[in-house]
RODO-2510 file (C-alpha; in nm, 4 decimals, decimal comma):
residues 417
     n   res          X          Y          Z
     1     m     1,4348     8,0385     6,0651
     2     r     1,6962     7,9465     5,8056
     3     g     1,8582     8,2896     5,8385
     4     f     1,8569     8,2597     6,2163
     5     s     2,0268     7,9194     6,1992
     6     k     2,2935     8,0547     5,9675
     7     a     2,3603     8,3433     6,2024
     8     r     2,3803     8,1062     6,4968
     9     v     2,6370     7,8918     6,3156
    10     l     2,8429     8,1987     6,2248
    11     a     2,8227     8,3317     6,5764
    12     q     2,9136     7,9987     6,7345
    13     q     3,2105     7,9584     6,4993
    14     a     3,3289     8,3065     6,5855
    15     q     3,2854     8,2491     6,9577
    16     n     3,4725     7,9219     6,9397
    17     a     3,7530     8,0911     6,7534
    18     a     3,7629     8,3749     7,0027
    19     q     3,7787     8,1303     7,2914
    20     r     4,0611     7,9203     7,1501
    21     r     4,2886     7,8317     7,4363
    22     n     4,5581     7,6422     7,2538
    23     l     4,9057     7,7588     7,1678
    24     s     5,0396     7,5391     6,8881
    25     i     5,4088     7,4830     6,8238
    26     h     5,5991     7,3542     6,5230
    27     e     5,6894     6,9907     6,4757
    28     y     6,0621     7,0452     6,5276
    29     q     5,9843     7,2200     6,8571
    30     s     5,7580     6,9332     6,9575
    31     v     6,0365     6,6851     6,8840
    32     k     6,2728     6,8722     7,1161
    33     l     6,0116     6,8798     7,3917
    34     l     5,9549     6,5060     7,3573
    35     n     6,3277     6,4413     7,3707
    36     d     6,3638     6,6629     7,6787
    37     y     6,1285     6,4205     7,8556
    38     g     6,3158     6,1144     7,7348
    39     i     6,0599     6,0193     7,4705
    40     p     6,2341     5,8742     7,1639
    41     t     6,1883     6,0174     6,8146
    42     p     6,3818     5,9952     6,4910
    43     k     6,6672     6,2453     6,4942
    44     a     6,5364     6,5767     6,3582
    45     v     6,7083     6,9101     6,2924
    46     p     6,5526     7,2406     6,1753
    47     a     6,6956     7,4663     5,9047
    48     k     6,6006     7,8201     5,8115
    49     s     6,7830     7,8502     5,4798
    50     a     6,8552     7,6254     5,1825
    51     e     7,2268     7,6351     5,2615
    52     e     7,1627     7,5366     5,6220
    53     a     6,9404     7,2502     5,5055
    54     e     7,2245     7,1238     5,2856
    55     q     7,4699     7,1377     5,5763
    56     v     7,2253     6,9670     5,8122
    57     a     7,1811     6,6850     5,5595
    58     k     7,5600     6,6466     5,5348
    59     d     7,5919     6,6344     5,9148
    60     f     7,3421     6,3500     5,9399
    61     g     7,5969     6,1198     5,7801
    62     k     7,3267     5,9296     5,5936
    63     d     7,1336     5,9907     5,2734
    64     k     6,7877     5,8600     5,3499
    65     l     6,6140     6,1574     5,5114
    66     v     6,2786     6,3314     5,4974
    67     i     6,2271     6,7085     5,4709
    68     k     5,9128     6,8671     5,6125
    69     a     5,7829     7,2219     5,5776
    70     q     5,7225     7,3648     5,9245
    71     v     5,3775     7,5176     5,8945
    72     l     5,1078     7,5007     6,1615
    73     a     4,8498     7,3157     5,9543
    74     g     4,7508     6,9624     5,8758
    75     g     4,7660     6,8078     5,5302
    76     r     5,1154     6,9346     5,4553
    77     g     5,2090     6,6336     5,2450
    78     k     4,9175     6,6897     5,0068
    79     g     4,9469     7,0678     5,0031
    80     h     5,1137     7,2934     4,7473
    81     f     5,3191     7,6103     4,7634
    82     e     5,2229     7,9389     4,6039
    83     n     5,5176     7,8997     4,3620
    84     g     5,3645     7,5765     4,2291
    85     f     5,5891     7,3317     4,4151
    86     k     5,3768     7,0388     4,5270
    87     g     5,3936     6,8780     4,8704
    88     g     5,5260     6,9992     5,2032
    89     v     5,6839     6,6615     5,2850
    90     h     5,9447     6,4934     5,0636
    91     m     6,1988     6,2140     5,0750
    92     v     6,5572     6,3357     5,0489
    93     d     6,8438     6,1245     4,9159
    94     s     7,1311     6,3745     4,9174
    95     p     7,2400     6,7106     5,0675
    96     a     7,1974     6,8702     4,7243
    97     q     6,8381     6,7519     4,7095
    98     a     6,7776     6,8845     5,0603
    99     k     6,9025     7,2258     4,9451
   100     e     6,6862     7,2131     4,6320
   101     y     6,3656     7,1258     4,8185
   102     a     6,4326     7,3759     5,0978
   103     s     6,4827     7,6541     4,8417
   104     k     6,1365     7,5798     4,7010
   105     m     5,9701     7,5716     5,0443
   106     l     6,1294     7,8497     5,2476
   107     g     5,9736     8,1926     5,2152
   108     q     5,6728     8,0460     5,0341
   109     k     5,3158     8,0002     5,1542
   110     l     5,1993     7,6406     5,1848
   111     i     4,8337     7,5918     5,0994
   112     t     4,6583     7,2918     5,2528
   113     k     4,3015     7,1851     5,3230
   114     q     4,3355     7,3472     5,6664
   115     t     4,4956     7,6796     5,5698
   116     g     4,2446     7,7810     5,3065
   117     a     4,3493     7,9708     4,9950
   118     a     4,5586     8,2201     5,1937
   119     g     4,8085     7,9517     5,2980
   120     r     5,0729     7,9914     5,5685
   121     i     5,4312     8,1020     5,5319
   122     c     5,7098     7,8446     5,5636
   123     n     6,0052     7,9965     5,7499
   124     t     6,1649     7,6700     5,8626
   125     v     6,2092     7,3178     5,7313
   126     m     6,2915     7,0102     5,9370
   127     l     6,5154     6,7276     5,8224
   128     a     6,4685     6,3928     5,9957
   129     e     6,5874     6,0365     5,9711
   130     r     6,3809     5,8189     5,7427
   131     m     6,2814     5,5248     5,9622
   132     p     6,0126     5,2944     5,8189
   133     p     5,8091     5,1467     6,1059
   134     q     5,6992     4,7867     6,1319
   135     k     5,3564     4,8970     6,2604
   136     e     5,1902     5,2359     6,3079
   137     y     4,9690     5,3320     6,6017
   138     y     4,7937     5,6453     6,7225
   139     a     4,8107     5,8050     7,0684
   140     a     4,6704     6,1297     7,2050
   141     i     4,6120     6,2844     7,5449
   142     l     4,3429     6,5465     7,5906
   143     n     4,0846     6,6693     7,8373
   144     d     3,7488     6,4965     7,8143
   145     r     3,4766     6,7237     7,9514
   146     a     3,2151     6,4498     7,9480
   147     r     3,4316     6,2262     8,1661
   148     g     3,5670     6,5139     8,3701
   149     c     3,9271     6,3984     8,3418
   150     p     4,2204     6,3667     8,1023
   151     v     4,2040     6,0691     7,8659
   152     l     4,4509     5,8688     7,6621
   153     v     4,3069     5,7954     7,3182
   154     t     4,4827     5,5160     7,1304
   155     s     4,4350     5,3087     6,8178
   156     n     4,6223     5,0409     6,6256
   157     q     4,5307     5,2246     6,3058
   158     g     4,7904     5,4999     6,3066
   159     g     4,9246     5,7031     6,0172
   160     m     4,5771     5,8054     5,9045
   161     n     4,3177     6,0637     6,0028
   162     i     4,1776     5,9602     6,3415
   163     e     3,8397     6,1131     6,2508
   164     d     3,8186     5,8676     5,9600
   165     v     3,9047     5,5820     6,1947
   166     a     3,6339     5,6943     6,4384
   167     k     3,3811     5,7029     6,1574
   168     e     3,4725     5,3826     5,9752
   169     t     3,6032     5,1541     6,2529
   170     p     3,5116     5,3088     6,5891
   171     d     3,5962     4,9847     6,7725
   172     a     3,9602     5,0417     6,6789
   173     i     3,9776     5,3387     6,9160
   174     i     4,0406     5,2838     7,2873
   175     t     3,9785     5,5700     7,5303
   176     t     4,1359     5,5346     7,8741
   177     s     4,0477     5,7676     8,1625
   178     l     4,3531     5,9011     8,3465
   179     d     4,4004     6,0012     8,7079
   180     f     4,4928     6,3693     8,7076
   181     d     4,7672     6,3291     8,9674
   182     t     4,9224     5,9990     8,8601
   183     g     4,8220     5,9496     8,4972
   184     i     4,8401     5,5835     8,3988
   185     s     5,0155     5,3084     8,5957
   186     a     5,2927     5,1064     8,4327
   187     s     5,0863     4,7864     8,4517
   188     d     4,7780     4,9487     8,2985
   189     a     4,9930     5,1034     8,0261
   190     e     5,1478     4,7657     7,9405
   191     n     4,8060     4,6018     7,9308
   192     l     4,6902     4,8752     7,6945
   193     a     4,9954     4,8168     7,4733
   194     k     4,9114     4,4463     7,4636
   195     q     4,5468     4,5213     7,3800
   196     l     4,6587     4,7462     7,0937
   197     g     4,8736     4,4684     6,9496
   198     f     5,2284     4,5746     7,0335
   199     k     5,4614     4,2733     7,0259
   200     e     5,5891     4,1579     7,3638
   201     e     5,9361     4,3155     7,3417
   202     a     5,7824     4,6562     7,2554
   203     r     5,5110     4,6745     7,5226
   204     a     5,7248     4,8175     7,8039
   205     n     5,8587     5,0812     7,5638
   206     a     5,5076     5,1762     7,4540
   207     a     5,3935     5,1887     7,8162
   208     k     5,6782     5,4250     7,9046
   209     v     5,5833     5,6536     7,6159
   210     f     5,2214     5,6638     7,7365
   211     g     5,3310     5,7562     8,0886
   212     d     5,5850     6,0175     7,9755
   213     l     5,3339     6,1811     7,7424
   214     y     5,1024     6,2372     8,0379
   215     t     5,3893     6,3843     8,2392
   216     i     5,4417     6,6459     7,9654
   217     f     5,0663     6,7033     7,9425
   218     k     5,0406     6,7808     8,3133
   219     e     5,3672     6,9654     8,3733
   220     k     5,3399     7,1873     8,0653
   221     d     4,9680     7,2718     8,0914
   222     a     4,8942     7,1072     7,7588
   223     t     4,5418     7,0860     7,6240
   224     q     4,6290     6,8197     7,3686
   225     i     4,9179     6,5980     7,2653
   226     e     4,8721     6,3964     6,9468
   227     i     5,1236     6,1404     6,8205
   228     n     5,0438     6,0111     6,4733
   229     p     5,1998     5,7818     6,3932
   230     l     5,3418     5,6206     6,7036
   231     a     5,5785     5,3696     6,5455
   232     e     5,6748     5,0215     6,6542
   233     m     6,0155     4,9388     6,5060
   234     e     6,1396     4,5945     6,4133
   235     d     6,3824     4,5912     6,7072
   236     g     6,1074     4,6710     6,9614
   237     r     6,1720     5,0416     6,9948
   238     v     5,8677     5,2700     7,0016
   239     l     5,9172     5,6124     6,8422
   240     c     5,7013     5,9234     6,8091
   241     m     5,7190     5,9957     6,4375
   242     d     5,5025     6,3098     6,4317
   243     a     5,3699     6,5215     6,7162
   244     k     5,1171     6,7999     6,7605
   245     f     5,0903     6,9940     7,0849
   246     g     4,8354     7,2415     7,2153
   247     f     4,8929     7,4454     7,5325
   248     d     4,6509     7,6379     7,7525
   249     d     4,6874     8,0113     7,6821
   250     n     4,5858     8,0815     8,0412
   251     a     4,9099     7,9170     8,1563
   252     d     5,1429     8,1524     7,9701
   253     f     5,2479     8,3181     8,2979
   254     r     5,4066     7,9954     8,4249
   255     q     5,5076     7,8324     8,0973
   256     k     5,7418     8,1008     7,9687
   257     d     5,9673     7,8503     7,7918
   258     v     5,6760     7,7031     7,5979
   259     f     5,5131     8,0335     7,5067
   260     s     5,8447     8,1749     7,3870
   261     l     5,8059     7,9247     7,0995
   262     r     5,4942     8,0979     6,9658
   263     d     5,5202     8,1784     6,5944
   264     t     5,2894     8,4694     6,5169
   265     t     5,3673     8,4430     6,1440
   266     q     5,1341     8,1411     6,1479
   267     e     4,8438     8,3457     6,2842
   268     d     4,6177     8,6093     6,1360
   269     a     4,8053     8,9395     6,1722
   270     q     4,4940     9,1336     6,2703
   271     e     4,3934     8,8780     6,5320
   272     v     4,7439     8,8941     6,6798
   273     e     4,7265     9,2744     6,6887
   274     a     4,3828     9,2622     6,8502
   275     a     4,5042     9,0257     7,1204
   276     e     4,7766     9,2750     7,2168
   277     y     4,4962     9,5127     7,3171
   278     g     4,2928     9,2440     7,4930
   279     l     4,0426     9,2186     7,2083
   280     n     3,8937     8,9031     7,0569
   281     f     3,8636     8,9716     6,6848
   282     i     3,7584     8,7255     6,4144
   283     k     3,6871     8,8271     6,0553
   284     l     3,3645     8,7145     5,8851
   285     d     3,2152     8,7789     5,5417
   286     g     2,9415     9,0367     5,6036
   287     d     2,9251     9,4172     5,5713
   288     i     2,8230     9,5292     5,9230
   289     g     3,1112     9,5871     6,1589
   290     c     3,0304     9,4788     6,5159
   291     l     3,1844     9,6000     6,8416
   292     v     3,0346     9,4249     7,1420
   293     n     3,1354     9,3292     7,4959
   294     g     3,0833     8,9663     7,5917
   295     a     3,0628     8,6602     7,3681
   296     g     2,6975     8,5936     7,4548
   297     l     2,5867     8,9445     7,3650
   298     a     2,7993     8,9271     7,0497
   299     m     2,6157     8,6137     6,9422
   300     a     2,2782     8,7728     7,0166
   301     t     2,3833     9,0813     6,8191
   302     m     2,4844     8,8740     6,5186
   303     d     2,1601     8,6752     6,5341
   304     t     1,9565     8,9954     6,5469
   305     l     2,1405     9,1502     6,2537
   306     n     2,0750     8,8382     6,0497
   307     l     1,7060     8,8353     6,1430
   308     h     1,6820     9,1873     6,0035
   309     g     1,8492     9,0804     5,6782
   310     g     2,2059     9,1827     5,7556
   311     q     2,5387     9,0009     5,7810
   312     p     2,8104     9,0673     6,0412
   313     a     3,1576     9,1479     5,9082
   314     n     3,3303     9,0270     6,2216
   315     f     3,3170     8,9009     6,5765
   316     l     3,4747     9,1606     6,8064
   317     d     3,4539     9,1269     7,1840
   318     v     3,6202     9,4119     7,3744
   319     g     3,5868     9,2255     7,7048
   320     g     3,5364     9,3860     8,0435
   321     g     3,8550     9,5853     8,0809
   322     a     3,8935     9,7745     7,7547
   323     t     4,0424    10,1241     7,7532
   324     a     3,9527    10,4103     7,5224
   325     e     4,2713    10,3342     7,3284
   326     a     4,1655     9,9702     7,2885
   327     v     3,8254    10,0816     7,1591
   328     k     3,9999    10,3012     6,9039
   329     k     4,2119    10,0033     6,7979
   330     a     3,8901     9,8014     6,7624
   331     f     3,7599    10,0604     6,5171
   332     e     4,0864    10,0473     6,3236
   333     l     4,0486     9,6713     6,2901
   334     l     3,6881     9,7056     6,1740
   335     l     3,7895     9,9572     5,9094
   336     t     4,0532     9,7304     5,7560
   337     s     3,7691     9,5537     5,5748
   338     k     3,6549     9,7345     5,2625
   339     n     3,3246     9,5488     5,2884
   340     v     3,2112     9,7304     5,6041
   341     k     2,9219     9,9661     5,5211
   342     s     2,8001    10,0393     5,8755
   343     i     2,9258     9,9844     6,2299
   344     f     2,7097     9,8630     6,5166
   345     v     2,8351     9,9204     6,8719
   346     n     2,6321     9,7220     7,1251
   347     i     2,7489     9,7517     7,4853
   348     f     2,5933     9,6290     7,8077
   349     g     2,7960     9,7919     8,0823
   350     g     2,8529     9,5649     8,3785
   351     i     3,2237     9,5497     8,4448
   352     m     3,2762     9,7467     8,1244
   353     r     3,1740    10,1107     8,1754
   354     c     2,9728    10,2748     7,8990
   355     d     3,1539    10,6079     7,9394
   356     v     3,4875    10,4425     7,8582
   357     i     3,3337    10,3003     7,5407
   358     a     3,1876    10,6401     7,4564
   359     e     3,5268    10,8044     7,5036
   360     g     3,6795    10,5482     7,2666
   361     i     3,4005    10,5954     7,0116
   362     i     3,4492    10,9711     7,0084
   363     k     3,8274    10,9369     6,9908
   364     a     3,8088    10,6896     6,7029
   365     t     3,5467    10,8887     6,5101
   366     k     3,7550    11,2052     6,5236
   367     e     4,1035    11,0641     6,4784
   368     l     4,0104    10,8119     6,2108
   369     q     3,7833    11,0614     6,0340
   370     l     3,5068    10,8041     6,0322
   371     t     3,2561    10,8430     5,7496
   372     i     3,0823    10,5052     5,7803
   373     p     2,7421    10,5241     5,9575
   374     l     2,7812    10,4480     6,3290
   375     i     2,4943    10,2983     6,5278
   376     v     2,5451    10,2897     6,9038
   377     r     2,3511    10,1136     7,1791
   378     l     2,4821    10,1696     7,5334
   379     q     2,3117    10,0166     7,8365
   380     g     2,4267     9,9720     8,1962
   381     t     2,7049    10,1223     8,4086
   382     k     2,7638    10,4946     8,3395
   383     e     2,5034    10,4815     8,0609
   384     k     2,3702    10,8311     8,1304
   385     e     2,7157    10,9862     8,1264
   386     a     2,8068    10,8014     7,8069
   387     k     2,4993    10,9183     7,6220
   388     q     2,5660    11,2771     7,7301
   389     m     2,9244    11,2546     7,6038
   390     i     2,8068    11,1339     7,2625
   391     k     2,5381    11,4041     7,2452
   392     e     2,7859    11,6786     7,3304
   393     s     3,0428    11,5515     7,0806
   394     g     2,8346    11,6830     6,7924
   395     l     2,9282    11,3784     6,5862
   396     k     2,6878    11,2021     6,3527
   397     i     2,6109    10,8963     6,5627
   398     y     2,2788    10,7116     6,5681
   399     p     2,1935    10,6322     6,9345
   400     f     1,9423    10,3613     7,0293
   401     d     1,8131    10,1948     7,3434
   402     g     1,6500     9,8874     7,1875
   403     l     1,8504     9,6051     7,0294
   404     d     1,6002     9,5353     6,7511
   405     e     1,5715     9,8991     6,6503
   406     a     1,9487     9,9463     6,6554
   407     a     2,0107     9,6307     6,4513
   408     a     1,7478     9,7294     6,1964
   409     k     1,9146    10,0691     6,1542
   410     a     2,2571     9,9113     6,1115
   411     v     2,1185     9,6844     5,8390
   412     e     1,9414     9,9757     5,6709
   413     m     2,2543    10,1904     5,6659
   414     a     2,4674     9,9041     5,5345
   415     k     2,2290     9,8412     5,2466
   416     s     2,2143    10,2080     5,1530
   417     g     2,5907    10,2609     5,1951
***
């Protein structure tokens, strides 16, 4: 059962990754979006070269700034660049220093606890005013499935990992259910600010931020907005010092301005390429390439491979509308891994027709000069026609009707490959 559990974890992780519905944007883009809605932040300006960073620092008219590497990952401050430069967040005291730090960040991969060893490329830095807060808070808006509504999550322990707060001092977190249409009322928002400990002259400002954050959340089809820290200044102003946004991928058709901000250099190149063909592709560590339609069947396939002693090399869901060309692209993606020793195609044709898959299999096998053993299981719509096409192709393909038998063969061929 241990092997089964491991396969289930792998499959669930892959499915979750494949079903990600959040577009993330850089911090400097988040700052602009906040400002567009009247939400105050420290002044922040992006730069894409060391020379531009120097000029931006000069234009600020003040020396006390902070420079931040714009990489879509947490833990930037404690990360390190591939050239050895430590930290993706630094204090800057002069334009010359801004140029120096930018030159060490730009064009380099920043490695953090979230990026893994591969890191993520830094193409932009952001320079911002250095504004020490009097008190730091936390605020986030997200959808809560258990409550069936959006929620505002707040804490008076900002500037630190909210997961640590939840673990160590859960009473410090306040979760407020929000009305989808109206969000939070001004009076409720002020009461929340008071409960959190904002001083009297800052409460109305905090309440306005809470309300405006929900307006963005609703109007821009966000899935999450996280402000950490939300700063209370000595003069009563309330500023968003750092922001993370997530947006629903299904809303890209009506949020063109937001989705134009997408930075594909921060994503896995193969996953981006797969998405262009309507494929969900996630790399794993095994040696059996998998091509399946439907996340549920993909999970069952991975479980079955593991039960027979094998390990999947990927999660690849071709969906219900794949073309023969998309199937060929799926094979190309599978073959980018040198670890793949066999390929298992497992299709249940409902919306997806088996003959279209068969056409793609034949096309890929011929055009890619496939030499890796190919095990194919086709069931459902146009199954008979698909099997006939494969038989007439004359190609060395191992056809099966049963899932267990097909999985066992895929494992056998991988181990002997």
